[in-house]
N, C-alpha and C positions, 0 to 999 in steps of 0.2 A: 286592534293593532297587532300585527304579526311580529313575532320575535325574529331578529336577525343575528342572534348570537352565534358565534363561530369559535372554533379552537384552531389555532395555527401552531404547528410544532416548530416554533421559531428557532429554538436552540437545541433541537433534538440531535442525537448522535446515532444515526443508523449503523448497525454493525452487520455486515454480510459475512456469513460463514458457509463454507462448502468443503466437503471431504474430497480432495483431489486424487485420492488413492495413492498407489505406489508410484514413485518417480525417483530418478537418480538424485541422491542427496549429496551435494558437494561437501568437502571438508572445509568448514568455515573457520577452522583454527588457523588456516594459512593466511588469513587477512590480518592486517595491522589494526590494533584497537587502542583507544585512549579513554581515560575517564575524565578528561578535561574539556571544557567548553572552549570555543574560540577566544573568549575573554580570560581564560585561565582558571575559571571556577571548576569545582569538581561536580561531575554528573551524579556520582553515587552508583554508577554502573559503567560497563564498558560499551563503547560505541565504535563502529568501524571508522577508521580515518577516511576511507574511500566513501564518499556520499553518492556514488553511482555504481554500486556493486552489481546491479543487474546488467550493466554494460559489459561485464567480464565474460569472456567466452565460456568459462566453466559454469556460468549461471544462465546461459542462453535458454535452456530448456525451462527453467523456473520462470524466467521473464515471459516466455511464450504462454505458460499456464496462467500467470497473473494477468497478462494482457487479455487473454480470452475471458477470464472472470470479470474483469472491468467492463469489457464489451457486453457480456451477458447482463450484468447488473444494470448498466446504463440503458441498453436498448430493450431488454425484455422486462425488467422490473420497473424502470422509471419511464419507459416509452420515449426515450430520447431518439430523435430522428437518426436513421442509419447514416445520414450524410455527415453527422458529427463524428469526428475522430477524437480519440483520447490517447494521451501520451504519458508515459512514465518519465517524469522530469528529474526525480531524485530517488535514490534507494540506498538504504544503509541497514546495518545489522546492530541491534542492541542486545547485550548480554547482561 
């Protein structure tokens, strides 16, 4: 009888890291922040009120960099078909 044992990384959390080099860094202090969740509880840290910060014109360059990395990760590392498109649906800053 041959063994059919396998391991599936069911709950793994891959973390992709890349050094994007120098790029224009916006002043994130200009955003509004809160330490409260929508239900009124405290986060214990600050989070931007705007949950779509990458839609801001001053962050367009960073959005382009991130979108490129998402495409590279999906298409080159996971071999997802190039017909599949990926979108950034939310973006926020935590301090």
